[in-house]
C-alpha positions as CSV (number, residue, x, y, z in Angstrom):
1,X,91.8,128.0,110.0
2,X,94.4,128.4,107.3
3,X,97.8,126.7,107.3
4,X,100.7,126.2,104.8
5,X,101.2,122.5,105.7
6,X,98.9,120.1,107.6
7,X,100.4,116.8,108.7
8,X,98.1,113.9,109.4
9,X,99.4,111.7,112.2
10,X,101.6,112.4,115.2
11,X,103.7,109.3,115.2
12,X,107.5,109.6,115.1
13,X,107.6,110.0,111.3
14,X,105.0,112.8,111.3
15,X,106.8,114.6,114.2
16,X,110.2,114.2,112.6
17,X,108.8,115.6,109.3
18,X,107.4,118.7,111.1
19,X,110.7,119.1,113.0
20,X,112.8,119.0,109.7
21,X,110.4,121.4,107.9
22,X,110.3,124.0,110.7
23,X,114.1,123.8,111.3
24,X,114.6,124.9,107.7
25,X,111.5,127.1,107.2
26,X,110.5,128.6,110.6
27,X,108.0,130.9,109.0
28,X,105.9,128.1,107.6
29,X,102.5,127.8,109.4
30,X,102.4,124.1,110.2
31,X,99.7,122.0,111.9
32,X,99.7,118.4,112.9
33,X,96.3,116.6,113.3
34,X,96.2,113.6,115.6
35,X,93.1,111.5,116.2
36,X,94.4,110.2,119.6
37,X,94.8,112.3,122.8
38,X,98.6,112.1,122.6
39,X,101.6,111.4,120.4
40,X,103.1,108.0,119.4
41,X,100.1,105.9,120.6
42,X,100.3,103.3,117.9
43,X,103.2,101.9,115.9
44,X,105.8,104.3,117.5
45,X,104.7,103.6,121.1
46,X,104.3,99.8,120.7
47,X,107.5,98.7,119.0
48,X,110.5,96.8,120.3
49,X,112.6,99.9,120.9
50,X,115.5,98.5,118.8
51,X,117.9,100.9,117.0
52,X,118.4,99.1,113.7
53,X,121.7,99.1,111.9
54,X,120.5,98.6,108.3
55,X,122.1,95.2,107.9
56,X,119.1,93.5,106.3
57,X,118.0,95.9,103.6
58,X,118.7,95.8,99.9
59,X,121.6,98.1,99.1
60,X,120.4,101.3,97.5
61,X,116.8,100.9,98.6
62,X,115.1,103.7,100.5
63,X,115.0,101.5,103.6
64,X,118.8,101.0,103.5
65,X,119.6,104.6,102.7
66,X,117.2,106.1,105.2
67,X,118.2,103.6,107.9
68,X,121.9,104.4,107.7
69,X,121.4,108.1,107.5
70,X,118.6,108.1,110.1
71,X,120.6,106.0,112.5
72,X,123.3,108.7,112.7
73,X,120.7,111.5,113.1
74,X,118.9,109.6,115.8
75,X,122.0,109.2,117.9
76,X,123.0,112.9,117.4
77,X,119.5,114.0,118.3
78,X,119.4,111.8,121.4
79,X,122.8,113.0,122.5
80,X,121.8,116.6,122.1
81,X,118.4,116.3,123.8
82,X,119.5,113.9,126.6
83,X,117.4,110.9,125.5
84,X,118.9,107.7,127.0
85,X,120.0,104.9,124.6
86,X,122.5,102.1,124.5
87,X,124.5,100.6,121.6
88,X,124.5,97.1,123.2
89,X,124.9,95.3,119.9
90,X,123.1,92.2,118.7
91,X,123.9,88.8,117.2
92,X,122.0,87.2,114.3
93,X,122.2,83.4,114.9
94,X,122.4,80.5,112.5
95,X,121.2,77.3,114.1
96,X,122.4,75.1,111.2
97,X,124.6,75.2,108.1
98,X,121.8,76.1,105.8
99,X,121.0,79.2,107.9
100,X,124.7,80.0,108.0
101,X,124.7,80.2,104.2
102,X,121.8,82.7,104.4
103,X,123.8,84.7,106.9
104,X,126.6,85.1,104.4
105,X,124.1,87.0,102.1
106,X,123.0,89.1,105.1
107,X,126.6,89.9,105.9
108,X,127.2,90.9,102.3
109,X,124.2,93.3,102.3
110,X,125.4,94.9,105.5
111,X,128.9,95.4,104.1
112,X,127.5,97.0,101.0
113,X,125.4,99.3,103.2
114,X,128.6,100.6,104.8
115,X,128.6,98.5,108.1
116,X,132.3,97.7,108.1
117,X,132.4,96.6,111.7
118,X,130.0,93.7,111.3
119,X,131.6,90.2,111.1
120,X,130.8,86.5,111.2
121,X,131.7,84.9,114.5
122,X,132.2,81.3,115.5
123,X,129.9,79.4,117.8
124,X,132.5,79.9,120.6
125,X,132.6,83.6,120.1
126,X,128.8,83.7,120.0
127,X,128.8,81.9,123.4
128,X,131.0,84.5,124.8
129,X,128.5,87.2,123.9
130,X,125.3,85.2,124.7
131,X,126.2,82.1,126.9
132,X,122.8,80.5,126.6
133,X,122.3,80.7,122.9
134,X,122.4,77.6,120.6
135,X,123.9,78.0,117.1
136,X,126.7,77.1,114.7
137,X,127.7,80.7,114.2
138,X,126.4,84.3,114.1
139,X,126.8,87.8,112.7
140,X,128.0,90.2,115.3
141,X,126.3,93.6,114.8
142,X,127.9,96.2,117.2
143,X,125.8,99.1,115.7
144,X,122.5,97.8,117.1
145,X,121.0,99.4,120.2
146,X,118.0,100.1,122.3
147,X,116.0,103.3,123.0
148,X,112.5,104.4,123.9
149,X,111.0,105.7,120.7
150,X,108.0,107.2,122.4
151,X,110.4,109.4,124.4
152,X,112.0,110.5,121.1
153,X,108.6,111.3,119.7
154,X,107.6,113.3,122.8
155,X,110.8,115.3,122.6
156,X,110.2,116.1,119.0
157,X,106.6,117.2,119.8
158,X,107.9,119.4,122.6
159,X,110.4,121.1,120.2
160,X,107.9,121.4,117.3
161,X,105.3,123.1,119.5
162,X,107.8,125.0,121.6
163,X,110.8,126.7,120.0
164,X,109.8,125.9,116.4
165,X,106.3,127.3,116.7
166,X,104.3,124.5,115.1
167,X,100.9,123.4,116.4
168,X,99.5,119.9,117.3
169,X,95.8,119.4,117.8
170,X,94.7,116.1,119.4
171,X,91.4,114.2,119.2
172,X,91.1,115.4,115.5
173,X,90.3,112.4,113.3
174,X,90.5,113.4,109.6
175,X,87.3,112.3,107.9
176,X,87.7,114.0,104.5
177,X,89.9,116.1,102.3
178,X,88.4,118.3,99.6
179,X,90.8,119.3,96.9
180,X,90.5,122.8,95.5
181,X,92.7,124.8,93.1
182,X,95.9,125.6,95.0
183,X,94.7,124.4,98.4
184,X,92.7,121.7,100.3
185,X,90.1,121.6,102.9
186,X,90.8,119.1,105.6
187,X,87.7,118.0,107.6
188,X,88.1,116.5,111.0
189,X,85.5,115.2,113.4
190,X,85.6,118.6,115.0
191,X,86.4,121.3,112.5
192,X,87.6,122.3,109.0
193,X,91.1,123.5,108.1
194,X,92.4,125.1,104.9
195,X,95.9,124.1,103.9
196,X,98.2,124.5,100.9
197,X,99.7,121.0,101.4
198,X,98.7,117.8,103.2
199,X,101.4,115.4,104.4
200,X,100.1,112.0,105.2
201,X,102.0,110.1,107.9
202,X,99.0,108.3,109.2
203,X,100.7,104.9,109.5
204,X,98.1,102.1,109.7
205,X,95.5,104.4,108.2
206,X,97.8,106.0,105.6
207,X,96.1,104.2,102.7
208,X,92.7,105.5,103.7
209,X,94.0,109.1,104.1
210,X,95.8,108.8,100.7
211,X,92.6,107.7,99.0
212,X,91.1,111.0,99.8
213,X,93.5,112.8,97.4
214,X,94.8,109.9,95.2
215,X,92.6,108.2,92.7
216,X,93.0,104.4,91.9
217,X,95.4,103.7,94.8
218,X,97.1,100.4,94.0
219,X,98.0,99.2,97.5
220,X,96.3,98.7,100.8
221,X,97.6,98.6,104.4
222,X,97.0,95.3,106.1
223,X,97.4,95.1,109.9
224,X,99.5,92.3,111.5
225,X,99.6,92.0,115.3
226,X,102.9,91.1,116.9
227,X,102.5,89.5,120.3
228,X,105.3,89.5,122.9
229,X,106.1,87.5,126.0
230,X,108.1,88.9,128.9
231,X,110.8,86.8,130.5
232,X,110.3,86.7,134.3
233,X,112.8,88.6,136.3
234,X,114.7,85.6,137.7
235,X,115.4,84.2,134.3
236,X,116.4,87.4,132.5
237,X,120.0,86.3,132.8
238,X,119.4,84.0,129.8
239,X,119.5,87.1,127.6
240,X,122.3,89.7,127.8
241,X,121.4,91.9,124.9
242,X,119.7,91.4,121.5
243,X,119.4,87.9,119.9
244,X,117.9,87.5,116.5
245,X,117.3,84.4,114.3
246,X,118.5,84.1,110.7
247,X,115.8,85.9,108.6
248,X,113.6,83.9,106.3
249,X,114.1,85.5,102.9
250,X,110.4,84.6,101.9
251,X,108.9,86.8,104.7
252,X,109.0,90.5,105.6
253,X,109.6,90.0,109.3
254,X,112.6,88.9,111.3
255,X,111.1,86.1,113.3
256,X,110.8,85.7,117.1
257,X,113.8,87.1,118.9
258,X,114.9,88.3,122.3
259,X,115.2,92.0,123.1
260,X,116.5,93.6,126.3
261,X,114.5,96.9,126.5
262,X,115.9,100.2,127.6
263,X,113.7,100.1,130.7
264,X,115.3,96.8,131.7
265,X,112.8,94.1,130.9
266,X,113.5,91.3,128.4
267,X,110.9,90.6,125.7
268,X,110.5,87.5,123.6
269,X,108.7,87.6,120.2
270,X,106.9,88.8,118.3
271,X,104.8,86.5,116.1
272,X,102.9,87.9,113.1
273,X,99.2,87.3,113.0
274,X,96.6,89.0,110.8
275,X,94.8,91.5,113.0
276,X,91.0,91.9,112.7
277,X,91.4,95.7,113.3
278,X,94.1,98.2,112.4
279,X,94.3,98.9,116.1
280,X,93.7,95.3,117.2
281,X,96.1,94.9,120.0
282,X,94.0,92.2,121.6
283,X,92.8,89.0,120.1
284,X,89.2,90.1,120.8
285,X,89.6,93.5,118.9
286,X,87.5,93.5,115.7
287,X,86.7,96.3,113.3
288,X,84.3,95.2,110.6
289,X,85.4,98.2,108.5
290,X,89.1,97.2,108.7
291,X,88.3,93.5,108.3
292,X,86.1,94.1,105.3
293,X,88.7,96.3,103.6
294,X,91.4,93.7,104.1
295,X,89.5,90.6,103.1
296,X,87.9,92.4,100.1
297,X,91.3,93.4,98.6
298,X,92.4,91.1,95.8
299,X,96.1,91.6,96.7
300,X,95.6,90.3,100.3
301,X,93.5,87.4,99.0
302,X,96.4,86.3,96.9
303,X,98.8,86.6,99.9
304,X,96.4,84.6,102.1
305,X,96.3,81.8,99.6
306,X,100.1,81.8,99.1
307,X,101.1,81.9,102.7
308,X,98.2,80.0,104.3
309,X,100.4,77.4,106.0
310,X,102.6,80.1,107.5
311,X,99.5,82.1,108.7
312,X,98.0,79.0,110.4
313,X,101.3,78.3,112.2
314,X,101.5,81.9,113.5
315,X,97.9,81.7,114.8
316,X,98.7,78.3,116.4
317,X,101.6,79.9,118.3
318,X,99.4,82.8,119.2
319,X,97.0,80.6,121.1
320,X,99.4,77.9,122.2
321,X,102.1,79.0,124.7
322,X,103.9,75.6,124.3
323,X,104.3,76.2,120.6
324,X,105.4,79.8,121.2
325,X,108.0,78.5,123.7
326,X,109.2,75.9,121.2
327,X,109.9,78.6,118.6
328,X,112.0,80.5,121.2
329,X,113.9,77.3,122.1
330,X,115.5,77.2,118.7
331,X,117.7,80.1,119.9
332,X,117.7,79.5,123.7
333,X,117.0,75.8,124.5
334,X,116.9,76.5,128.3
335,X,113.8,78.8,128.0
336,X,110.7,77.1,129.5
337,X,107.1,77.9,129.2
338,X,107.0,78.8,132.9
339,X,109.6,81.5,132.2
340,X,107.3,83.5,130.0
341,X,104.7,86.0,131.1
342,X,102.1,87.8,128.9
343,X,103.6,90.9,127.3
344,X,102.5,93.7,125.2
345,X,101.5,93.7,121.5
346,X,102.0,96.0,118.6
347,X,100.3,96.2,115.2
348,X,102.5,96.5,112.1
349,X,101.3,98.0,108.8
350,X,102.0,95.7,105.9
351,X,101.6,97.4,102.5
352,X,100.2,95.0,99.9
353,X,99.9,95.6,96.2
354,X,97.0,94.5,94.0
355,X,99.2,91.8,92.5
356,X,99.7,90.2,95.9
357,X,103.2,91.6,96.4
358,X,104.3,92.4,99.9
359,X,105.9,95.8,99.4
360,X,109.1,95.9,101.4
361,X,110.5,99.4,100.6
362,X,109.3,102.8,101.7
363,X,106.7,104.3,99.4
364,X,106.0,108.0,98.8
365,X,103.2,109.2,96.5
366,X,102.9,112.8,95.6
367,X,100.4,114.9,93.7
368,X,99.3,118.6,93.6
369,X,97.7,118.5,97.0
370,X,99.5,115.9,99.1
371,X,102.7,114.0,99.9
372,X,101.8,110.5,101.2
373,X,104.1,108.3,103.2
374,X,102.3,105.1,102.2
375,X,104.7,102.4,103.5
376,X,107.1,102.9,106.3
377,X,107.9,99.5,107.9
378,X,110.7,98.8,110.2
379,X,113.2,100.5,110.5
380,X,111.0,103.6,110.1
381,X,111.5,104.6,113.8
382,X,115.3,104.4,113.5
383,X,115.1,106.1,110.1
384,X,112.5,108.7,111.1
385,X,114.6,111.8,111.0
386,X,116.0,110.8,107.6
387,X,112.5,110.1,106.3
388,X,111.3,113.4,107.8
389,X,114.2,115.2,106.0
390,X,113.3,113.6,102.7
391,X,109.6,114.6,103.0
392,X,110.6,118.0,104.2
393,X,112.7,118.5,101.0
394,X,109.7,117.5,98.9
395,X,107.5,119.9,100.8
396,X,109.8,122.9,101.0
397,X,110.3,123.0,97.2
398,X,106.6,123.9,97.0
399,X,107.2,127.1,99.1
400,X,110.3,128.5,97.4
């Protein structure tokens, strides 16, 4: 079958891209290919459900710009389509004076990103918001909120295939892309599709899809599992909303934190352990293909050597509930091991360059046949409509 645009991956970024394209160009014949039986079954459907404000990101970066813009679009879309969310706010806590100095730089970034309502608050003010938290001060971030991103993705899919006339085919794993003059042939496990443009939003597998049309790709996606604990019902009072630690500037993740979910439960975590499979949600999940690609990549070898101590500590917390609890007690000393129940896990896509650099900004790679979204870390779900709009602009130019 022949299409103008074929999108690989029906996570929230792929769906938002399709939505933005068809809103502007309803006559474009658009197809989304998804290897799973439904939408949002990996990163989108297994994240913390936090609406991010944009406070952490380098001013002027794609992450910052898309987060701020996408935040507004997400709220407008949710209001219009009746998707529940709550702007409950969060605090970013400093447990000592050294962390407080780091928070000053975070506050400055947030102000430069246009968040004029964020402010540093005292320990007493912090206790008014979260009575069980320990710290010497915090940043109050009233913009932050909670939502079910899978519900957002499902609504996008409904609109794309309904009133906008796009098509989604499930259980279609892309196995190859043959580039021709002016078009490509996309081969799935079931059939072949001709398309004028491929848009790659395959998330954890985006590097492998990109390699089908891009020679000498200089990055690789490395999977890291984030494991959560759930706080038992009778102890949920320890957390009112969202409680985050001071971020470590040496690492791309925000550290273990407390999240009240839109469905009511309270989660604690996540850690960050190297996963032995791109869809390795359990400790026992192993893909020798994924493992070999990661361990054989020189960039990841450099990262393993550099951050070996950090990695060992994360694995230790993964297998030792007492250690996991101790990490949480830095923020809430009252939390006990008995308060924690096994929770869900997600797998995050970390883009790593050949030089051992952890790439922290969004990455888009284009050529004649494809537009590849090669790195879309958090806050990609919050920013999805803005990312989709950016990719749509790149795509539509080719059909004018």
